[in-house]
PLY file of the C-alpha trace (Angstrom):
ply
format ascii 1.0
element vertex 322
property float x
property float y
property float z
element edge 321
property int vertex1
property int vertex2
end_header
103.59 -3.67 -39.05
107.07 -5.06 -38.30
107.98 -4.87 -34.60
105.96 -1.65 -34.52
108.88 0.05 -36.30
107.04 0.77 -39.53
103.34 1.56 -39.77
100.97 4.05 -41.35
99.90 6.86 -39.02
96.52 8.23 -40.12
96.57 12.06 -40.21
93.36 12.07 -38.16
95.34 10.72 -35.20
97.64 13.73 -34.96
96.90 15.90 -31.91
96.37 19.47 -33.10
95.79 21.36 -29.82
96.93 21.05 -26.20
94.33 19.17 -24.15
92.76 21.04 -21.27
92.70 20.07 -18.54
96.14 18.58 -18.98
95.14 15.15 -17.74
92.34 14.90 -20.32
94.32 12.35 -22.32
94.06 8.60 -22.67
96.50 6.12 -21.17
97.32 2.83 -22.87
98.84 0.34 -20.41
100.78 -2.76 -21.48
102.33 -5.45 -19.27
105.07 -7.56 -20.80
104.78 -10.62 -18.54
101.10 -11.19 -19.34
100.91 -9.51 -22.73
97.81 -7.59 -21.62
96.79 -4.20 -22.97
94.27 -2.03 -21.12
92.80 1.44 -21.58
92.50 4.14 -18.91
92.12 7.86 -18.36
95.45 9.44 -17.42
94.03 10.41 -14.03
94.14 6.69 -13.15
97.94 6.61 -13.13
98.35 6.88 -9.33
96.32 3.67 -8.91
98.44 1.92 -11.56
101.68 2.54 -9.68
102.54 0.98 -6.30
103.70 2.30 -2.93
107.48 2.16 -3.05
107.68 2.71 -6.80
109.97 5.52 -7.93
108.84 7.83 -10.73
111.85 9.60 -12.25
110.98 12.81 -14.11
112.81 15.24 -16.37
112.92 18.77 -14.94
114.14 20.34 -18.18
112.12 23.38 -19.22
111.18 24.07 -22.83
112.89 26.96 -24.59
111.21 29.18 -27.17
113.68 27.65 -29.61
112.38 28.94 -32.96
113.59 32.28 -34.30
112.33 33.00 -37.79
113.07 29.96 -39.94
115.76 28.66 -37.56
115.06 25.95 -34.99
117.74 25.83 -32.28
118.15 22.23 -31.17
120.83 21.60 -28.57
124.24 22.83 -27.44
127.45 20.98 -28.17
130.42 20.58 -25.81
132.49 23.10 -27.78
129.91 25.86 -27.30
128.34 25.61 -30.74
124.70 24.63 -31.27
122.90 22.26 -33.55
120.31 24.16 -35.55
117.78 23.27 -38.22
117.20 25.86 -40.95
113.59 25.19 -41.94
113.88 27.25 -45.14
116.42 25.30 -47.17
116.53 28.00 -49.82
117.85 30.52 -47.30
120.83 28.44 -46.12
124.09 30.37 -46.30
127.20 30.63 -44.17
126.11 33.80 -42.38
122.45 34.39 -41.50
121.28 37.73 -40.05
119.00 37.34 -37.04
116.71 39.76 -35.16
118.31 42.53 -33.05
121.54 42.44 -35.02
122.66 38.93 -34.06
124.39 36.77 -36.66
124.19 32.98 -36.96
127.22 31.37 -38.60
126.70 27.91 -40.07
129.97 25.99 -39.65
129.19 22.56 -41.11
126.33 20.25 -41.93
126.13 17.29 -39.55
123.01 15.50 -40.87
120.58 15.93 -43.77
118.79 18.68 -41.81
121.02 19.76 -38.89
123.95 22.16 -38.92
126.60 23.03 -36.39
126.37 26.77 -35.89
127.42 29.65 -33.65
125.33 32.64 -32.66
127.08 35.96 -32.08
125.52 36.24 -28.61
124.59 33.88 -25.76
121.94 31.51 -27.14
119.61 30.84 -24.20
119.07 34.49 -23.18
118.61 35.35 -26.85
115.96 32.67 -27.29
114.14 33.72 -24.13
113.89 37.24 -25.57
113.32 36.60 -29.28
112.14 33.01 -29.69
108.83 31.22 -29.88
108.05 27.56 -29.22
108.82 25.18 -32.05
105.58 24.28 -33.81
105.12 21.71 -36.56
102.44 21.72 -39.21
100.09 19.34 -37.39
99.63 21.97 -34.63
97.19 24.37 -36.19
98.03 27.58 -34.30
100.65 29.18 -32.09
100.44 28.53 -28.35
102.14 30.33 -25.47
105.30 28.81 -24.06
103.35 27.75 -20.95
101.50 25.17 -23.08
104.86 23.49 -23.72
106.01 23.28 -20.09
105.48 20.32 -17.78
104.63 20.63 -14.11
108.19 19.42 -13.36
110.02 22.03 -15.50
112.70 23.90 -13.57
115.79 24.35 -15.79
115.29 25.85 -19.28
117.15 23.98 -21.99
114.98 21.73 -24.17
114.18 22.63 -27.76
111.03 20.54 -27.50
108.97 19.64 -24.46
109.74 16.38 -22.60
106.14 15.63 -23.43
105.53 12.35 -21.58
105.12 14.41 -18.39
102.75 17.00 -19.83
99.58 15.27 -18.56
100.71 15.45 -14.92
98.93 18.00 -12.76
99.65 19.15 -9.24
96.64 17.15 -8.06
97.99 13.95 -9.64
101.46 14.55 -8.21
99.90 15.05 -4.78
97.93 11.81 -5.07
101.05 9.90 -6.13
102.88 11.15 -3.06
99.92 10.35 -0.81
99.89 6.78 -2.14
103.59 6.32 -1.36
104.98 6.70 -4.87
108.35 8.45 -4.75
109.34 11.10 -7.31
112.90 12.13 -8.20
114.22 14.53 -10.87
117.00 14.48 -13.38
117.77 16.76 -16.31
118.14 15.93 -19.98
117.81 18.81 -22.41
116.20 17.36 -25.50
116.82 18.67 -28.98
114.45 18.61 -31.94
112.72 15.25 -31.95
111.53 15.16 -35.55
114.39 12.88 -36.53
114.61 11.47 -39.99
113.49 7.86 -40.47
116.02 5.48 -38.84
118.11 8.43 -37.57
119.76 7.91 -34.17
119.47 10.61 -31.50
122.47 12.90 -31.31
124.36 13.74 -28.09
122.30 15.66 -25.53
123.32 17.28 -22.22
122.15 15.54 -19.07
122.57 15.54 -15.29
121.67 12.72 -12.90
122.12 14.32 -9.44
123.52 12.34 -6.49
120.21 12.31 -4.58
118.37 10.78 -7.54
121.09 8.17 -8.09
120.93 7.17 -4.42
117.14 6.92 -4.50
117.17 4.73 -7.64
119.62 2.36 -5.97
117.63 2.33 -2.72
114.33 1.55 -4.45
115.85 -1.21 -6.55
117.51 -2.79 -3.49
114.15 -2.74 -1.69
112.39 -4.49 -4.58
110.52 -1.44 -5.82
110.12 -0.45 -9.45
111.82 2.44 -11.21
109.41 4.06 -13.69
110.80 6.59 -16.17
108.56 9.47 -17.21
109.80 9.77 -20.76
112.43 8.30 -23.06
114.76 11.15 -22.02
114.77 9.81 -18.46
115.62 6.30 -19.68
118.48 7.65 -21.75
119.94 9.61 -18.83
119.58 6.85 -16.22
120.96 4.14 -18.48
123.93 6.40 -19.25
124.63 6.72 -15.51
124.82 2.96 -14.81
128.16 1.97 -13.26
130.00 -1.33 -13.93
128.60 -2.52 -10.60
125.07 -2.16 -11.96
124.31 0.71 -9.60
123.45 4.21 -10.77
125.97 6.90 -10.00
125.72 10.67 -10.26
126.66 11.67 -13.79
126.60 14.73 -16.01
127.79 15.69 -19.46
126.64 14.69 -22.94
125.11 11.30 -23.62
125.21 9.45 -26.92
123.65 6.30 -25.45
120.91 4.71 -27.55
118.71 2.12 -25.84
117.76 -0.80 -28.09
116.59 -4.39 -27.56
120.23 -5.39 -28.07
121.61 -3.02 -25.40
118.69 -3.71 -23.07
117.64 -1.69 -20.03
119.52 -2.24 -16.80
117.95 -0.04 -14.12
114.58 1.14 -15.44
111.63 -1.21 -14.99
108.77 0.72 -16.59
108.27 3.62 -18.96
105.64 6.30 -19.47
105.94 7.72 -22.97
104.04 9.28 -25.82
103.17 7.55 -29.08
106.05 7.72 -31.53
106.35 8.10 -35.27
107.00 5.14 -37.58
110.58 3.80 -37.59
111.78 6.32 -35.02
114.67 5.42 -32.73
112.31 5.79 -29.74
110.47 2.66 -30.89
113.65 0.62 -30.54
113.82 1.77 -26.92
110.19 0.77 -26.38
110.90 -2.64 -27.87
113.58 -3.10 -25.20
110.81 -2.79 -22.59
107.89 -4.53 -24.26
109.43 -6.86 -26.80
108.62 -6.46 -30.49
105.43 -8.52 -30.56
103.67 -6.77 -27.68
104.84 -3.38 -28.90
103.42 -4.10 -32.35
100.09 -5.06 -30.76
100.11 -1.88 -28.67
100.47 0.32 -31.73
97.84 -1.61 -33.66
95.49 -1.17 -30.68
96.32 2.53 -30.33
95.53 3.16 -34.00
92.36 1.05 -33.89
91.17 2.85 -30.72
91.86 6.35 -32.02
94.70 7.38 -29.71
96.36 10.69 -30.57
100.04 11.18 -31.42
102.68 13.90 -30.85
103.41 16.24 -27.95
99.77 17.05 -27.17
98.60 13.48 -27.65
97.89 10.42 -25.53
100.42 8.35 -23.59
101.52 4.77 -23.10
102.61 3.16 -19.82
104.80 0.06 -20.22
104.77 -1.86 -16.96
106.31 -5.03 -15.59
103.64 -7.17 -13.94
105.64 -8.00 -10.82
108.48 -6.42 -8.88
111.90 -7.93 -9.51
0 1
1 2
2 3
3 4
4 5
5 6
6 7
7 8
8 9
9 10
10 11
11 12
12 13
13 14
14 15
15 16
16 17
17 18
18 19
19 20
20 21
21 22
22 23
23 24
24 25
25 26
26 27
27 28
28 29
29 30
30 31
31 32
32 33
33 34
34 35
35 36
36 37
37 38
38 39
39 40
40 41
41 42
42 43
43 44
44 45
45 46
46 47
47 48
48 49
49 50
50 51
51 52
52 53
53 54
54 55
55 56
56 57
57 58
58 59
59 60
60 61
61 62
62 63
63 64
64 65
65 66
66 67
67 68
68 69
69 70
70 71
71 72
72 73
73 74
74 75
75 76
76 77
77 78
78 79
79 80
80 81
81 82
82 83
83 84
84 85
85 86
86 87
87 88
88 89
89 90
90 91
91 92
92 93
93 94
94 95
95 96
96 97
97 98
98 99
99 100
100 101
101 102
102 103
103 104
104 105
105 106
106 107
107 108
108 109
109 110
110 111
111 112
112 113
113 114
114 115
115 116
116 117
117 118
118 119
119 120
120 121
121 122
122 123
123 124
124 125
125 126
126 127
127 128
128 129
129 130
130 131
131 132
132 133
133 134
134 135
135 136
136 137
137 138
138 139
139 140
140 141
141 142
142 143
143 144
144 145
145 146
146 147
147 148
148 149
149 150
150 151
151 152
152 153
153 154
154 155
155 156
156 157
157 158
158 159
159 160
160 161
161 162
162 163
163 164
164 165
165 166
166 167
167 168
168 169
169 170
170 171
171 172
172 173
173 174
174 175
175 176
176 177
177 178
178 179
179 180
180 181
181 182
182 183
183 184
184 185
185 186
186 187
187 188
188 189
189 190
190 191
191 192
192 193
193 194
194 195
195 196
196 197
197 198
198 199
199 200
200 201
201 202
202 203
203 204
204 205
205 206
206 207
207 208
208 209
209 210
210 211
211 212
212 213
213 214
214 215
215 216
216 217
217 218
218 219
219 220
220 221
221 222
222 223
223 224
224 225
225 226
226 227
227 228
228 229
229 230
230 231
231 232
232 233
233 234
234 235
235 236
236 237
237 238
238 239
239 240
240 241
241 242
242 243
243 244
244 245
245 246
246 247
247 248
248 249
249 250
250 251
251 252
252 253
253 254
254 255
255 256
256 257
257 258
258 259
259 260
260 261
261 262
262 263
263 264
264 265
265 266
266 267
267 268
268 269
269 270
270 271
271 272
272 273
273 274
274 275
275 276
276 277
277 278
278 279
279 280
280 281
281 282
282 283
283 284
284 285
285 286
286 287
287 288
288 289
289 290
290 291
291 292
292 293
293 294
294 295
295 296
296 297
297 298
298 299
299 300
300 301
301 302
302 303
303 304
304 305
305 306
306 307
307 308
308 309
309 310
310 311
311 312
312 313
313 314
314 315
315 316
316 317
317 318
318 319
319 320
320 321
């Protein structure tokens, strides 16, 4: 395993069904300063955070983004959408869709994604005709509710911001009771099954003024900013001003966090377990360093942790406040 970027994922470690209750997942915790790795139930997360910490969450809701063989991924600034035709043999410039809609493929933008336009408004159409995107490792269809997090408020993600799926109302209540602050932002994530070594494409995001102020306040007071998901890291790091503070920001982000770019305002990260050589692993290496990250993934495989959106999670923590 090289910097945890390339490894063999045993098929037995793919999560096939949503865990119930939601917090019935395992939590791997790593601390960069000491190099320690520990194992917990997810319900232990309130005790692992500190009073004065800020947990930033993504309030994007999951769309039923699959219609027939077409996976709708994310909007583009010009009003078009990125889509993935799953049946390569059916690709043509004009594709008839249910209820008389027509999808026009304009140009191919990656080996599997196309820029396209639907003849009607996309989000209402998906809410009426779509189903959640499901990959082959999930053995049956599940209702859209299985793909929503407790924080979901604004529909827009093709795939669930899954790091937050294990949170329950009871855990959120305990976090608040312990003095852990929670603030939302929005990043609508597209299809995450990127090709090996493929960078994320631009995604719409919104860091509201209240969240930006709270991030700056917590950092000034010596608290830790913990991102619930790689989407949160991407949005917050996009919103960093030249002063080093976070400002309110909205639009499309192309920012890719790597060990070279570093992280400027996020101290810790809660995330799922990611596929070999995915761009998310470069972000994780920016938090943990390549050696600890490699050990984490070796330990996760050895201990039977589960991957993908219904799988287990990993909390990368600094040992001490700044």
